[in-house]
C-alpha positions as CSV (number, residue, x, y, z in Angstrom):
1,M,7.7,-0.8,-2.2
2,G,9.6,-4.3,-1.0
3,A,8.0,-6.6,0.4
4,W,9.1,-9.4,3.0
5,A,6.3,-11.6,2.9
6,L,2.9,-11.9,0.9
7,T,0.7,-11.4,3.7
8,L,-1.5,-8.4,4.9
9,F,0.7,-5.2,6.2
10,S,3.9,-7.0,5.1
11,C,5.1,-4.4,2.5
12,D,6.6,-0.8,2.2
13,Y,3.0,0.3,0.4
14,D,0.8,-0.7,3.4
15,L,2.5,1.2,5.7
16,N,2.8,3.7,3.8
17,L,-0.9,3.8,3.7
18,V,-1.1,2.9,7.4
19,A,0.5,6.7,7.2
20,E,-1.9,7.9,4.9
21,F,-4.9,6.4,6.7
22,D,-4.0,7.9,10.1
23,D,-3.4,11.3,8.5
24,Q,-6.8,11.4,7.2
25,A,-8.4,10.1,10.3
26,G,-7.0,13.2,12.3
27,L,-4.8,10.9,14.7
28,T,-1.3,12.4,13.9
29,E,-2.9,15.7,15.4
30,L,-4.2,14.1,18.6
31,E,-1.0,12.3,18.8
32,L,0.9,15.6,18.9
33,A,-1.9,17.3,21.0
34,A,-1.4,14.3,23.9
35,G,2.1,15.4,23.6
36,G,3.6,12.7,20.9
37,K,6.4,13.1,18.7
38,D,6.4,15.1,16.1
39,R,6.9,13.7,12.6
40,S,5.9,15.7,9.8
41,K,9.9,15.7,9.0
42,T,10.5,12.6,8.8
43,S,10.9,11.0,5.6
44,P,8.8,8.0,4.4
45,A,11.4,5.6,4.5
46,E,12.3,6.6,8.2
47,Q,8.8,6.4,9.2
48,R,8.5,2.6,7.5
49,Q,11.3,2.2,9.4
50,A,10.8,3.5,13.0
51,D,7.2,1.5,12.3
52,L,8.6,-1.9,11.6
53,E,11.2,-1.5,14.8
54,R,8.0,-0.7,16.8
55,I,6.2,-3.9,15.4
56,R,9.0,-6.0,16.3
57,R,9.2,-4.6,20.1
58,G,5.9,-5.3,20.6
59,E,6.0,-9.0,19.4
60,D,9.0,-9.6,20.9
61,M,6.9,-8.5,24.5
62,Q,4.6,-11.4,23.1
63,G,1.9,-8.0,21.9
64,Y,-1.8,-9.2,22.7
65,T,-4.2,-12.2,22.5
66,V,-6.6,-12.1,19.5
67,H,-9.6,-11.8,21.7
68,S,-8.7,-9.5,24.4
69,F,-10.7,-6.4,24.6
70,P,-10.2,-3.5,25.5
71,R,-7.0,-3.5,24.0
72,P,-4.2,-3.2,26.4
73,P,-1.6,0.0,25.6
74,H,1.1,-0.8,23.5
75,A,3.6,-2.0,25.9
76,C,6.6,-1.9,23.7
77,D,7.8,1.5,24.7
78,D,6.4,4.4,26.5
79,E,6.3,6.6,23.2
80,I,2.4,8.0,22.5
81,R,1.1,6.7,18.9
82,Y,-1.7,6.5,17.6
83,S,-2.7,4.9,14.4
84,L,-5.1,2.7,12.5
85,Y,-2.9,-0.4,12.9
86,A,-2.9,-1.8,16.2
87,K,0.5,-3.3,16.1
88,L,1.6,0.3,16.0
89,C,-1.0,1.9,18.4
90,S,-0.2,2.9,22.0
91,D,-3.4,3.1,23.0
92,P,-5.9,0.8,20.9
93,E,-9.1,1.5,23.0
94,K,-8.9,5.5,23.4
95,V,-8.3,5.6,19.1
96,R,-11.0,2.5,18.6
97,Q,-13.1,5.0,20.4
98,Y,-12.8,7.7,18.3
99,L,-12.6,6.0,15.4
100,D,-16.3,4.7,16.1
101,S,-17.6,8.4,16.6
102,G,-18.1,8.2,13.0
103,V,-14.8,8.9,11.6
104,I,-13.9,5.2,10.4
105,G,-17.7,5.3,8.8
106,R,-16.8,8.4,6.8
107,M,-13.5,7.2,5.3
108,M,-15.3,3.9,4.3
109,D,-18.0,5.7,2.6
110,Q,-15.6,7.9,1.1
111,Y,-12.8,5.0,-0.4
112,G,-16.4,2.6,-1.2
113,R,-18.4,5.9,-3.2
114,E,-14.9,6.0,-5.4
115,L,-14.7,2.4,-5.6
116,V,-18.2,2.3,-6.9
117,E,-17.7,4.7,-9.1
118,A,-14.5,3.6,-10.7
119,N,-14.2,1.6,-13.8
120,K,-12.7,-2.1,-14.1
121,F,-9.0,-0.8,-14.0
122,W,-9.2,1.6,-11.3
123,Q,-11.1,-0.7,-9.4
124,T,-8.6,-3.4,-9.2
125,D,-5.4,-1.5,-10.1
126,A,-3.0,-1.7,-6.4
127,Y,-3.2,2.6,-6.4
128,G,-7.2,2.8,-6.4
129,P,-10.2,2.9,-3.9
130,G,-10.6,-1.1,-4.1
131,Y,-6.8,-1.8,-2.5
132,Q,-7.3,1.1,0.1
133,L,-10.3,0.3,1.2
134,I,-9.7,-3.3,2.0
135,I,-6.5,-1.8,4.2
136,L,-8.4,0.6,5.9
137,G,-11.5,-2.2,7.0
138,C,-8.3,-4.3,8.0
139,C,-7.0,-1.5,9.8
140,A,-9.9,-1.0,11.6
141,M,-10.3,-4.9,12.1
142,T,-6.9,-5.0,14.2
143,L,-8.9,-2.3,17.0
144,G,-12.4,-3.7,17.4
145,A,-13.5,-0.6,15.3
146,H,-17.4,-0.8,13.6
147,L,-17.5,-1.9,10.0
148,S,-21.0,-1.8,8.4
149,Q,-22.5,-4.6,6.4
150,Q,-22.3,-2.9,3.1
151,D,-18.0,-2.4,3.8
152,R,-17.7,-5.5,4.3
153,D,-19.7,-6.6,1.6
154,L,-16.9,-4.6,-0.7
155,M,-14.5,-5.6,0.8
156,Q,-15.4,-9.2,0.4
157,A,-16.7,-8.5,-3.5
158,H,-12.8,-6.8,-4.3
159,C,-10.3,-8.4,-1.9
160,G,-9.7,-11.2,-4.9
161,S,-8.8,-8.8,-8.0
162,V,-7.2,-5.8,-6.6
163,H,-3.6,-7.1,-6.0
164,L,-3.3,-8.1,-2.7
165,M,-0.4,-10.7,-2.3
166,R,-1.9,-14.2,-2.4
167,H,-2.1,-15.1,1.7
168,A,-3.3,-11.5,2.2
169,V,-6.2,-12.9,0.3
170,K,-6.7,-15.7,2.6
171,Q,-6.5,-13.6,5.8
172,V,-9.2,-11.1,4.3
173,Q,-11.7,-13.4,3.3
174,A,-10.7,-15.6,7.0
175,A,-12.0,-12.2,9.1
176,L,-15.2,-11.7,6.7
177,D,-16.1,-15.3,7.1
178,P,-19.5,-14.5,8.5
179,D,-19.6,-17.3,11.0
180,E,-16.0,-17.3,12.8
181,G,-15.1,-13.9,11.3
182,Y,-14.8,-10.4,12.6
183,V,-17.2,-9.1,15.1
184,N,-17.3,-5.3,15.7
185,G,-16.2,-4.7,19.3
186,V,-13.6,-7.5,19.1
187,P,-10.1,-6.9,18.0
188,W,-9.3,-9.4,15.0
189,D,-5.4,-10.5,15.0
190,F,-4.6,-11.2,11.1
191,M,-1.4,-13.4,12.4
192,T,1.2,-11.1,10.6
193,T,4.6,-11.1,11.9
194,S,7.5,-8.3,11.1
195,L,9.5,-11.3,9.9
196,D,10.8,-12.5,6.6
197,T,8.4,-15.7,5.8
198,A,8.7,-15.9,1.9
199,D,9.3,-19.1,0.8
200,D,12.1,-19.4,-2.4
201,E,9.8,-19.3,-5.1
202,D,8.0,-16.0,-4.4
203,L,11.8,-14.4,-4.3
204,L,12.1,-11.5,-6.6
205,F,15.8,-12.2,-6.7
206,P,16.7,-16.1,-6.3
207,G,20.1,-16.9,-5.0
208,T,21.1,-13.4,-4.4
209,G,20.0,-13.3,-0.8
210,L,17.8,-10.6,-0.8
211,S,14.8,-11.6,0.3
212,N,12.2,-9.8,-1.4
213,C,9.1,-10.8,-2.7
214,M,6.7,-9.4,-4.9
215,A,5.0,-6.3,-3.6
216,P,1.4,-4.8,-5.3
217,D,3.0,-1.5,-6.0
218,H,6.6,-3.6,-7.2
219,G,8.4,-1.6,-10.2
220,R,6.6,1.7,-9.3
221,V,9.6,3.5,-7.6
222,P,12.1,4.4,-9.8
223,T,14.5,4.9,-7.2
224,E,14.1,1.6,-5.8
225,M,14.2,-0.3,-9.2
226,A,17.9,1.6,-9.8
227,A,18.9,0.6,-6.3
228,W,17.7,-3.1,-6.7
229,R,19.6,-3.3,-10.2
230,E,22.8,-1.8,-9.1
231,A,23.0,-4.7,-5.8
232,C,22.0,-7.0,-7.8
233,T,24.3,-6.6,-10.8
234,G,27.5,-7.0,-8.4
235,L,25.5,-10.4,-6.7
236,I,24.7,-11.7,-10.5
237,A,28.6,-10.7,-11.2
238,Q,30.0,-12.5,-7.9
239,G,28.1,-15.7,-8.3
240,G,25.4,-14.8,-6.0
241,I,25.6,-14.9,-2.1
242,H,27.4,-17.5,-1.6
243,R,29.6,-16.8,-4.8
244,E,29.4,-20.3,-6.2
245,G,27.1,-19.3,-9.0
246,M,23.5,-18.5,-9.5
247,T,21.6,-21.0,-11.9
248,A,20.2,-19.6,-15.2
249,A,16.6,-19.8,-14.2
250,Q,17.7,-17.6,-11.1
251,I,19.7,-14.6,-13.3
252,A,16.8,-15.0,-15.7
253,K,14.0,-14.5,-12.8
254,T,16.2,-11.8,-11.2
255,K,16.9,-10.3,-14.5
256,A,13.0,-10.3,-15.4
257,N,11.9,-8.6,-11.8
258,L,14.5,-6.0,-12.2
259,A,13.2,-4.7,-15.8
260,F,9.6,-5.0,-14.8
261,N,7.9,-1.7,-15.3
262,P,3.5,-2.3,-14.9
263,C,3.4,1.1,-16.8
264,K,4.9,0.1,-19.9
265,G,3.8,-1.4,-23.3
266,Q,-0.1,-1.5,-21.4
267,D,-3.0,-0.4,-23.7
268,K,-5.4,0.8,-20.1
269,E,-8.5,0.7,-20.9
270,P,-9.2,4.0,-18.6
271,V,-7.1,5.3,-21.3
272,A,-9.0,4.2,-24.2
273,S,-12.5,5.3,-22.8
274,Q,-11.5,8.2,-20.8
275,K,-14.7,10.4,-21.7
276,A,-17.3,7.1,-21.3
277,A,-15.6,6.3,-17.9
278,G,-15.2,9.3,-16.6
279,Y,-11.1,9.0,-16.7
280,M,-10.5,12.0,-14.9
281,R,-12.3,10.7,-12.0
282,Y,-9.9,7.6,-11.7
283,F,-6.7,10.1,-12.2
284,P,-7.5,13.0,-9.7
285,D,-4.4,15.6,-9.3
286,G,-1.1,14.6,-7.8
287,L,-1.4,11.4,-9.9
288,C,0.2,10.4,-12.9
289,S,-2.7,11.0,-15.4
290,F,-1.3,7.4,-17.2
291,C,-1.1,5.1,-14.6
292,G,-1.7,6.7,-11.6
293,C,1.3,7.2,-9.5
294,R,1.9,9.5,-7.2
295,K,5.4,10.9,-7.7
296,G,7.6,11.3,-10.9
297,E,10.9,9.6,-11.3
298,D,13.6,9.9,-9.3
299,S,10.9,10.7,-6.4
300,E,10.7,14.3,-8.3
301,A,7.5,16.3,-8.7
302,L,5.4,14.8,-11.3
303,L,5.7,16.4,-15.2
304,V,2.8,18.8,-16.3
305,C,1.9,19.2,-20.0
306,S,3.6,22.0,-21.0
307,R,0.4,22.6,-23.4
308,C,-2.4,22.6,-21.2
309,K,-0.9,22.4,-17.9
310,S,-3.8,20.0,-17.1
311,Q,-2.6,16.7,-17.1
312,R,0.6,15.3,-15.1
313,Y,2.5,12.0,-15.6
314,C,5.3,10.6,-13.8
315,G,7.8,10.2,-16.6
316,K,8.4,10.5,-20.6
317,D,7.1,7.1,-20.9
318,C,3.6,7.7,-19.4
319,Q,3.1,11.2,-21.3
320,K,4.2,9.6,-24.7
321,M,1.6,6.6,-24.2
322,A,-0.9,8.8,-23.1
323,W,-0.6,11.6,-25.3
324,R,-2.5,9.6,-28.4
325,Y,-5.3,9.8,-26.1
326,H,-4.7,13.4,-24.5
327,K,-3.7,15.4,-28.1
328,K,-8.0,14.9,-28.6
329,E,-8.4,17.4,-25.9
330,C,-5.2,18.9,-25.4
331,R,-5.4,23.0,-25.6
332,V,-3.1,25.8,-25.3
333,S,-3.7,26.9,-21.6
334,K,-5.1,30.5,-21.2
335,A,-3.8,31.1,-17.9
């Protein structure tokens, strides 16, 4: 949920998506078969931290140039790591060839179909297929994998509306420029670094010393929000990071961002028109039926409607807001 810059691959959510894409593409299995580490028991937070360290080690060794091809193996260590994101990949050329065998085409087609069939809300939501298709396409570009013109057109059409961070939109638009942008077979460097590069005005909690800026999924992980509230409450009480007092504007912005909840107080369009828009299509099994969250509060399992057993919710807030629509179709389960 945290973000340290407003660029691609500069937030926890993007790195989580990269890990999901690696699994979907079958790269995790290939990695194990090649002698890589078994990361199945590693938590997402631990994996993100390990990925950041790997990226930093690669950057310290100057990494690769934008147009070098085939990409050299990752030089930061001897670990075998296959990933769609070149900065995490130990053998980019091998992975590119694997993706170009039809794997990346099938994945882009899958997300593309979901995007085209989705209604406006789910098209633009950060957890929806639009955001995920764009991050997947950008991963493919870092390796030089083949993207069809249809894939590029979809990315171009939606990159400004899926809650990408501000500089990330410009990065995607530059890569998709028909004259000077990405060319299949030539790895593209988005010039993203692992450093905290957010400007002061973009900080979520100014004056506290915390360098977080607004991530696409800010407010959707209750445990992380609770941790931030605890940390910031103490920092505000002590007068900020330098103990010299925080301004009223800094305190107000910090408190507003701590209280931010994207799932509260919204009459969400896919719920209001669930039949006409194919509501169940946008919130499939495994996601909250109202907001699309993957996990329940405190990272617990999703709540299940006790009556019909068919709808799931991340918490009581979403369950209550969805009830006025769901009650019209809720039936006692025959199971």
